C-alpha positions as CSV (number, residue, x, y, z in Angstrom):
1,M,-22.1,-17.1,-10.2
2,S,-18.8,-15.4,-9.7
3,N,-18.1,-11.8,-10.7
4,P,-15.0,-11.6,-13.0
5,A,-14.2,-8.1,-11.7
6,R,-13.8,-9.6,-8.2
7,K,-11.3,-12.0,-6.7
8,K,-11.7,-13.7,-3.4
9,I,-8.5,-14.2,-1.3
10,D,-8.9,-15.6,2.2
11,K,-11.2,-13.2,4.1
12,Y,-11.0,-10.4,1.5
13,T,-12.7,-9.7,-1.9
14,I,-10.6,-7.7,-4.3
15,H,-12.4,-5.3,-6.6
16,L,-10.3,-5.7,-9.8
17,D,-12.3,-2.9,-11.5
18,K,-11.3,-0.4,-8.7
19,K,-7.6,0.2,-9.2
20,L,-6.0,2.7,-6.7
21,G,-2.6,2.7,-8.2
22,V,0.3,1.0,-9.9
23,G,3.9,0.6,-8.7
24,S,7.0,-1.2,-9.8
25,F,6.0,-4.4,-8.0
26,G,2.3,-4.6,-8.4
27,V,-1.1,-3.1,-8.6
28,V,-3.2,-1.7,-5.6
29,Y,-6.9,-2.3,-5.6
30,I,-9.8,-1.6,-3.3
31,G,-10.8,-4.6,-1.3
32,V,-13.4,-5.5,1.3
33,H,-13.1,-7.6,4.4
34,D,-15.8,-10.1,3.9
35,E,-17.0,-10.2,7.6
36,T,-16.7,-6.6,8.6
37,Q,-17.4,-5.0,5.2
38,Q,-14.4,-2.7,5.9
39,Y,-12.7,-1.3,2.8
40,V,-9.0,-2.1,2.6
41,A,-6.2,-1.4,0.0
42,I,-4.8,-4.6,-1.4
43,K,-1.4,-4.6,-3.2
44,M,-1.3,-7.6,-5.5
45,L,2.2,-8.6,-6.5
46,D,2.7,-11.1,-9.3
47,K,5.3,-13.7,-8.4
48,K,6.3,-14.3,-12.0
49,T,6.7,-10.7,-13.3
50,S,6.9,-7.1,-12.1
51,I,5.0,-4.2,-13.6
52,S,8.0,-2.2,-14.8
53,W,11.0,-4.5,-14.5
54,N,11.9,-7.7,-16.3
55,Y,12.3,-10.1,-13.4
56,A,10.3,-12.7,-11.4
57,V,9.9,-11.9,-7.7
58,D,10.0,-15.5,-6.8
59,K,13.1,-16.2,-8.8
60,D,15.2,-13.3,-7.6
61,E,16.2,-13.9,-4.0
62,Y,17.3,-10.3,-3.5
63,I,14.0,-8.9,-4.5
64,K,12.1,-11.6,-2.6
65,S,14.0,-10.9,0.6
66,A,13.5,-7.1,0.1
67,L,9.8,-7.7,-0.2
68,F,9.6,-9.8,3.0
69,A,11.8,-7.2,4.8
70,E,9.3,-4.5,3.8
71,I,6.4,-6.6,5.1
72,E,8.2,-7.0,8.4
73,I,8.8,-3.2,8.6
74,L,5.1,-2.5,7.8
75,K,4.1,-4.8,10.6
76,T,6.0,-2.7,13.2
77,L,4.9,0.8,12.1
78,K,2.0,1.9,14.2
79,S,1.0,5.6,13.9
80,T,-2.0,7.7,13.0
81,N,0.3,9.3,10.4
82,I,1.2,6.0,8.6
83,V,-1.1,3.8,6.7
84,G,-1.7,0.7,8.8
85,F,-0.6,-2.8,7.8
86,L,-3.4,-5.4,8.2
87,D,-2.5,-8.7,6.6
88,V,-0.3,-10.5,4.1
89,M,-1.3,-13.5,2.1
90,E,0.1,-15.7,-0.7
91,S,-1.5,-17.7,-3.5
92,A,0.1,-19.8,-6.2
93,N,0.6,-16.8,-8.4
94,N,0.6,-13.7,-6.2
95,Y,1.5,-12.1,-2.9
96,Y,-1.1,-9.8,-1.3
97,I,-0.3,-7.0,1.1
98,V,-3.5,-5.6,2.8
99,Q,-3.4,-2.1,4.4
100,E,-5.9,0.4,5.6
101,Y,-7.8,2.1,2.9
102,C,-7.6,5.9,2.9
103,D,-10.6,7.1,1.0
104,G,-9.4,10.7,0.8
105,G,-6.7,9.8,-1.7
106,D,-3.1,10.9,-1.6
107,L,-1.6,14.3,-0.8
108,R,-0.7,15.0,-4.4
109,G,-4.3,14.5,-5.5
110,Y,-5.6,16.6,-2.6
111,L,-3.3,19.5,-3.4
112,T,-4.1,19.2,-7.1
113,K,-7.8,19.4,-6.4
114,K,-7.6,22.2,-3.8
115,G,-4.9,24.3,-5.5
116,N,-3.5,26.9,-3.1
117,I,-4.2,26.1,0.5
118,P,-4.1,28.4,3.6
119,E,-0.8,28.5,5.5
120,K,-2.5,27.0,8.6
121,E,-3.7,24.0,6.7
122,A,-0.2,23.6,5.0
123,I,1.4,23.7,8.5
124,N,-1.0,21.0,9.7
125,I,-0.2,18.8,6.7
126,I,3.5,19.2,7.0
127,T,3.3,18.4,10.7
128,Q,1.5,15.2,10.0
129,V,4.0,14.2,7.4
130,C,6.9,15.0,9.7
131,N,5.3,13.0,12.5
132,G,5.0,10.0,10.2
133,F,8.7,10.3,9.3
134,V,9.6,10.5,13.0
135,E,7.8,7.2,13.6
136,I,9.6,5.6,10.6
137,L,13.0,6.9,11.8
138,K,12.3,5.5,15.3
139,E,12.2,2.1,13.6
140,G,15.5,2.8,11.8
141,V,13.9,2.9,8.4
142,I,14.5,5.4,5.6
143,H,12.1,5.1,2.7
144,R,13.6,5.7,-0.8
145,Y,10.9,8.2,-1.7
146,S,11.7,10.4,1.3
147,L,15.0,11.3,-0.2
148,C,13.5,13.1,-3.2
């Protein structure tokens, strides 16, 4: 009997009851690689609608080409300071981008939970972020969120 809170896509099982986040283009869930049992993050993008915009990814060539350009960029980025790209898949209704799962959460959550952190730890975090940006810049990519 199948579990309605799980969805099988290729070699991954998506845990639909374990949402990691929501973005403009889709929802990110925890998934599991069926053979290795490794946890992954799976971004599920609906081809027909977006989360916060009124358009269909598959019907808007500009958005679709931007999505595939982003996937190609993700494939090239290899660094301990950048979440790794693992796979991309497509079904009749969705695109799926599979990336490494970071079980520690994001930086905002970490800082909210910890509150003030020692200067040495802050320097370490800033160094890691900067090293990630260096790798992105080496590929000639500027992420829209980095300009905030």
